C-alpha positions in Angstrom: 106.2 36.0 239.9 102.9 35.1 241.6 101.7 32.8 238.8 104.9 31.2 239.9 104.5 30.7 242.9 100.6 29.9 242.4 101.9 27.1 239.8 104.4 25.9 242.4 102.0 25.0 244.7 99.3 23.6 242.5 102.0 21.5 240.9 102.6 20.1 244.1 98.7 19.4 245.6 97.9 18.0 241.8 100.8 15.7 242.8 98.8 14.4 245.5 95.5 14.2 244.0 93.8 10.9 243.2 91.4 9.3 240.4 90.5 6.1 240.7 89.4 4.6 237.2 87.5 1.6 236.4 87.3 -0.4 233.2 85.0 -3.9 232.4 82.5 -2.6 234.1 84.0 -2.1 237.4 86.1 -5.3 237.0 89.3 -3.3 236.9 90.2 0.1 239.0 92.7 1.5 238.5 94.1 4.5 241.3 96.7 7.2 239.3 98.0 10.5 240.6 98.4 13.8 238.7 101.7 12.9 238.0 100.7 9.9 236.6 101.8 7.7 238.6 100.1 4.6 239.5 98.9 3.7 243.3 97.0 0.3 242.8 95.6 -2.2 239.9 92.1 -3.7 242.0 90.8 -6.5 239.9 87.6 -8.1 240.2 88.7 -12.0 240.4 85.2 -12.7 238.2 87.4 -10.9 235.6 89.9 -13.3 235.7 89.4 -16.2 233.7 92.7 -18.4 232.9 91.2 -19.6 229.5 90.8 -16.3 228.1 94.0 -13.9 229.8 93.5 -11.5 226.9 90.4 -9.8 227.8 91.8 -9.6 231.1 94.8 -7.8 229.3 93.0 -5.1 227.7 90.7 -4.5 230.7 94.0 -3.7 232.7 95.1 -1.5 229.3 91.8 0.5 228.6 91.7 1.1 232.4 95.4 2.0 233.1 95.5 4.0 229.0 92.2 5.7 231.2 93.4 6.4 234.2 96.8 8.9 232.7 94.1 10.6 230.4 91.6 11.8 233.1 94.7 12.6 235.0 96.1 14.6 232.5 93.0 16.3 231.8 92.5 17.2 235.8 96.3 18.6 235.4 95.1 20.5 232.4 91.6 22.2 233.8 93.8 23.1 237.0 96.7 24.6 235.8 94.6 26.3 233.1 92.7 28.7 235.9 95.8 29.7 237.7 97.8 30.7 233.9 94.5 32.4 232.4 94.4 29.3 229.7 98.1 30.5 228.8 100.1 26.8 227.8 103.5 26.9 229.2 105.6 24.2 228.0 106.9 22.3 231.4 105.1 22.7 233.4 103.9 19.1 233.9 
């Protein structure tokens, strides 16, 4: 029961935590929560080349995927500390 309370508290805290991830040397920046919600996307105007939209799309895709992965890793690490490494399905 005590672990459940700690997990519940941690889940609420993780929902509020934010990460910022970038790709393309900072050309694309993504802000994401511990709940894998994208809060914002910043694109450096110099990264926008109308004749090469595919590169911009790749940079955005890379940044979004990295942001989600880092957010998931943050949650896994934090949960691992509370659960002592037990893998409890459905926590997040």
